[in-house]
Steps between C-alpha positions, in 0.01 A plus 500: 500500500132568568510877554138506614556250782820678600319833523202353687734330749652839581201733477202268545224395261257745347146363476201686361126438507336649188137606514415316177347162604647286220845643546470481878413131473816426299725667758352327806491141623351340809741325737475341846663817633239719331501686170836543323571771245740480210809722517512738204878470489591131533157338451504312832173465691545660842255430786353800676340829407614666176741790524289713268153501348285697259438519124754310294581815302607673821734221614864608531743384233703214646800418278550136402741298290740700285366831629585394854850396391539842341432662836784301656732622225387856571587451866849382404542811285374709791764348729767578240385863474482531877855365533628755248311770688678407822837515321423844356381626838816373668708663226327834553556484875869417447540795265340734754722363774805541277395855416482599866836337590678560169776722633593275793494194272718680245752592771511141623545375143789736432660403829456122482560422132877573516522250787392228257783570256759259654246218499387590147859493375547150643198361314569697181210741536576844354299739714582797279322337202232318697148537361366476855711793618408709196133417550524607865668828399219571253242415764651739755516772231122498454325806634240487772230602249592215266490248784161635609362459146633142486334422832169652386511291182568183699214576740266568206607179329447307824149647535424400141606142571290487816191627316561240228534230765169593664314510169640165385446332838134607499465399131389849401481590132669837562788321673555285192503805271730690735742209519518464120550872442755551778700192405497583128624855560816373669568212260715715264717601797543136602596407142751787487658391829519143370679621186748693714577202720348153498436338838285205601287721727428749219411224255264329746338832598442593136352159415269508802373849413452411133311183593282693746406763241421243229302278738296787643413646160416162343338310785313792658402640158630850571489787248231323298713191430297182431171683535595718796295539816176370347662170399675468836177562690320246280773242568466570872123456490513180294737343750268579792340193656167681511521561126577133442208387713269760344587363157428147623160610632416666168606188309286270714196727491256392225416778257133568442385540146191688405 
């Protein structure tokens, strides 16, 4: 897949007219429809006025190639974090609703569960030893303060996921760091839950989070890995179309000797 063409088809081309004459000449061609400028993302010549202009050093960084693909991966991670945030938010709202109606729900549970006993006996379900019934009893035994603390934690966790999602979606460096730190903190808990009981969902969730942490640290050069921010910024600059064309201009310019 050509990520550059896909992005340009959705968001439009980004053309730029540098002030430097030699560089400006390499990014412009004459057509029957008038001058066309080369897109800094996909390299296509686009008729019409350039989107931006000015010194080449002041041109915005337009991701290309692998860096552009990385941004799509970040958006997928952002969607994943946003989805988890919605789940945590819904969980917090359910806990608050349960807290306010706990007594009426407990009364209904005590009244209706015995009505299920004849049906349970027919299918061989022992209600007295049912894990579901015991879990419900423990849930109704929780105090209002405990339920409030659980709801606050869920709301805080949801907010954390939403902040992560925004940072990753916008490809912000702080969002990448926040995602790695927040995900790593909860990895021991996920491993402990997996040891307690193995389920497909837990295994997939753990693998996804591990892969996200490793990919972010390695590919985005976080915490000084593979040269850190300086190496990442250099990689970004070298992939820029303006940098490529500037290098071509320098190569084709004869050097004067004294």
